[in-house]
N, C-alpha and C positions, 0 to 999 in steps of 0.2 A: 268717342266712347272711352270710358275709363276701364282699366284692367283691375282685377283683384288677384290676390296671390294665395298660395296654398298655406293656410293656417289650420293645423289639425284641430278638429272639434274637441278633442280631449282637453285642450288648454283653454277652451272658452268656458270659463267658470262663471261668467256673468249671465244671468238668465232673466227672461221676461215671460209673462203668461202668454201661452200660445194664442189666446183670444185677441191679443194685441194686433194680430195681423188681419183679423176679420174686418172687412170693409175697405182694406187698402186697394185691392184689385178694382173695386167699384169706383173709388175715387180716382184711381189712375185712369180709368176709362173716361170719366168725366173731364179729366184734364188732357186727354189725348196722349197719355203716356203709355208706352208698350210695357205691360206688366211683366211679360216674360223676360224682358231686358233687365228690369228691376230685380227680379228673382235671380237671374244669372249673375249680375254684378255684385249682389250681396251674398251669394252662396246659398240662398234659400231655395234654389231650384230643385235640390235633392232633399229638402226638408220633409220629413214624414210625420212630424209631431201633429197630433190631432188637437183641434180647438176645443178641448174638454175643460171641465172645471179644474182639473189638476195638472194639465200639460204645460210644459215650458219649452221655449226655444232660446237660441243664443241672442242675448241683448245686443251684442256687437253686430250680429248680422241684421237684426231688426233696425238698428240705428243706421247701418250702411244702406239698407233698402230705402229708408226715408230720405237720406242724402242723395241717393241715385235718382229717386223720383223727383226730388226738388230740382236737381240739375236738368233732368230731361224735360220738366215742365217749365223751366226757366222761371221758377217762383221760389224766392227765398223765405216764403211764409207757408210752404206746403203743409207742414205739420199742423199749423193752426187752421189752415183752410180745410183740411180733412175734418176736423172737429166741427167747424162752422157749417160745413155742407152736410155731413152725415151723422153728427152727434158723437158722443163718447164711445159708442160701440156696445157690444154685448156685456152683460153683467158677469162678474166673478163673485166669489164668496165674500170678498171685502166690500165691494160696491153694493152687494145685496144687504149686508149688515148696515152699511151707511144709510141706505134707503129707509130703513126702519128704526133708526136711532131715535132716542127720546127727544133730543134737541140738537142744535147746531154744535154746541160745545162737546157733547158726547160723540157726535159724528167726527169732529176734528181729532179728538183724542184717539178714537178707534182707528182712524186712517193712519195716524202716526204710529200706532202700535203694530198694525198688521200690514202696512204697505209692502214690506219686504217679502210677503208671500207672493205678491203680484209681480214685482220688479225689484231687481237688486239695486239698492242705493247705498252709498257710503255713509250717509247720515240722513236722518229725518226726525223732526221734532215738532210738537205743537206747543205754542207759547200763548199765555193769556196775561193781559195787562188791563185790568178794569173791563171796559166794554170792548176792548180790542182783542181779536183772536188771530193768530198767525200760524200757518203751516209752512215749514221750510224743509227743503230736501235737495240733495245733490247726487250726481252720478260719479262713478269711478273716473279718475283722471286718465285711466288707460283708454277710455273711449275718446279717441281723437276727434271724431266727427259726431257731434251730438246736438247741433243746433236745432234740427228738426225734431229730434227726440225730446228735447226740453220743451219745445213748443207743443208737441202732441200730448205728452204726459201732463204738463201743467194745465193745458186747456181742458183735458178730460176731467181732472180733479176739480177744477173750477166749475165746470158744467154740473157735476154731480153734487157739489157742495151747495150750489145756488138753488137746488131743488128744495133745500131745507131752510126753514125759518121765514120764508116768504118776504114780505116787505119789511120785516124787522131786522133783516140782515142786508148790509150793502158792502160792496168791495171798496177798500180804501186805497190800496196800492199793490201793484204787482211787480215783482223783481224776476227777471229772466236771465239765466246764465247762458246767454247767446248774444252775438253782436246785434247792433241796431239794424233792422232790415232797411231796404231801399225805401219802402213805403210803410209807415207805421199806422196808417189809418185802420187796417184790419184789426190790429191789436187794440187800438183805442175803442173801436166800435164793439169788439167782442167783450172786453173786460169792463168797459164803462168806468174806468178808473185810471189814474196815471200809471204808465208802464215804464219801468226803469230797465234798460238793457245793459249787457256786459256785467251783470252782477256775479258775485262769487258763488251764489247758490240761488235756486229758485225759491220764491217766497210769495205766498198769498196772504194778504192782510185784510181782515174784515172788521167792521163795526157792528156789534150786536146790541140793539136797543135793550134797555133795562126791562127785564121780564119777558123779552122776546126770544126768538130763535126756536120756538117749539116746532116740532115736525108734524105736519098734517098726516103723514103716513106712519106715525109712531105705532109700533107693535112690540111691547116689552118682551113678550114670550119669544117671538121670532128673533128679536135682536139678541137676546140672551143665548138662544140656541146657536145662532150664527157666530156669535163671539166665541163660544166654546169650540165650535168647529174650527174657527180660524186660529184659536189658541193651539189646538192640536196640530194643525197644519204648520204653524210657525215653529213649533217644537220639532216637527219632522224635518223642516227645512234647515233648522239650526244643526240637527244631528247630521244632515247630509252635506252641509257646507264643508268645503275643503279648506283646511288651514292655509294651504298654499295660496288661495285666492286673496286672503287677508294680507299675506306677505306681498303678493303681487301689487295690491293697491298701494301699499307703502312705497314700494319700489317705483311705481308709476308717478307718485307724488314728487319723487326726487330724481326722476330719470335724467334730467338735464345736467346733473352733477357728474362730471367725468370721473371723479374720485370716490363715488359712492361705495361704501363698505358694508359688510354684514353687521359690523358693530353698530353702525349708525341706524340701520333698520331694526336691529334688536332693541336698541335704546328707545326708538319710537314705539315699539310694541310693548315696552315695559318688561323685558326679559333679558336674560343673559345670552351671550352668543352661543354658549354650549346648549342651552335649552332650545334655542331656535334651531340649531343644527340638528339636534336630536329629533325634534318634532317634524322637521322636514324629512329627515332620514326615514322616519316611520312611514312616510308617504312616498318613499323612494324618490325624493326631490332633493335638489341642492340649491343654495343661494345663486350660484353661477347660472344654473339652468333656468331658474325663474327670471333672473335679470335678463338673460338672453331672450327668453320667450316674450317678456314684456316689450323689449326693444323690437323684436320681430313683428309682433302684432301691431304696434304703433307705427312702425315703418311702413307696413303694408297699407294702413289707412292713410297715412300722410301721402304716400306715392299715388294712391288710387283716387283720393277724394280732395286733394288740395293742389294748389299751384305753387306751393313754396319751393324755393330753390333747394337743390340737393344739399348745398352747404348749410342752409338753414335747418333742414331736417336733421342733418348730422349733428348740428349744435344742439337742437332740442332733445335729441336722444342721448346726449352726453358723450359723443365721440370726440376725442381730442383733435382728430384730423379727418378730412373728407375721405382720404384714402382708406382709413380704417373702416368707415361706414361702407364704402364701396366693396371692400373685401367681405364684410359681414353680409351685404346684400347678395353677393355671389354665392356665399355659403347657404343663405336662407332660400333664395329664389332661383339660383342657377344662372344669374345674369346681373350686371351692374345696375345701379338705380336708374340711369338714363334709359337703358333698354327696357326696364320694367315699365316705364311710362310710355314708351313707344309701342309696347306690345298691346295687342287688342284681344289676346287669347286668355280666357279665364282658366287658371290652373286649379284643378280640384283635387 
């Protein structure tokens, strides 16, 4: 059994719609996986968020739950299997709008515009090149263990998109930001198109026949109303977003650099060091604290969900020596990295 470590909820700025958890318990039972163990290892055993249209939970915890379930089921395609067995799950306001979009192109554009309401992604875009249409997205590099998350979210989007356009839309190619699984047959059968693994980002590419892609469930009035609702919800999410989470994403992208400085992060964000420091100070944060927090969260996931050597983890987190990482682990978790892995007690 893998241990997890105390990571305060206040620093979990990455979120996913609470409805993302609906059906996980059922699929765990189908796979013979103890769901209470999944919840305990991911830190969701004390989660009180309701699966409402507006509720959100920690994306990091949800990703950890999928990884724990995958390990317990001894199935490295658990996230895809969940979608294959039980479907994409309950609707949210974005998928409801998608269901009633005028056509495939409008549905893809709407998904790219509003997906951040449902799940935090670092990038998402819809691209069109003649009859070809592509949706690309990626998660924060701070999410160390996200193979099953990539499978689950991508397969959910694919399932919902393929309801639109009928025979006039066919998948051309799928890119997945996860390693190649032991058995690729599940992916091949599910997508019915070539699947490329170990991609930089997830991508779904479709071919839409000329004049095709119309949605049989088209409802212009309902689609317009749902888009307006989603626009307001997106504005609310943007106002609520913490600037610190944006800085943390940049830090996570460059976390392996032992000499990372605030000047380099400020340059990536297109601002001066003074402006960055001021904006962080307004939120009672500092660059040092954010950098330390990103390292801590990533270290917890590396130790809990991977078999990487402690020296490799130290290298990936930008420590110049293993001893420095060991001292940081003692400060974060109250014990050295080796004991963190030996421990079977979840620290809440």
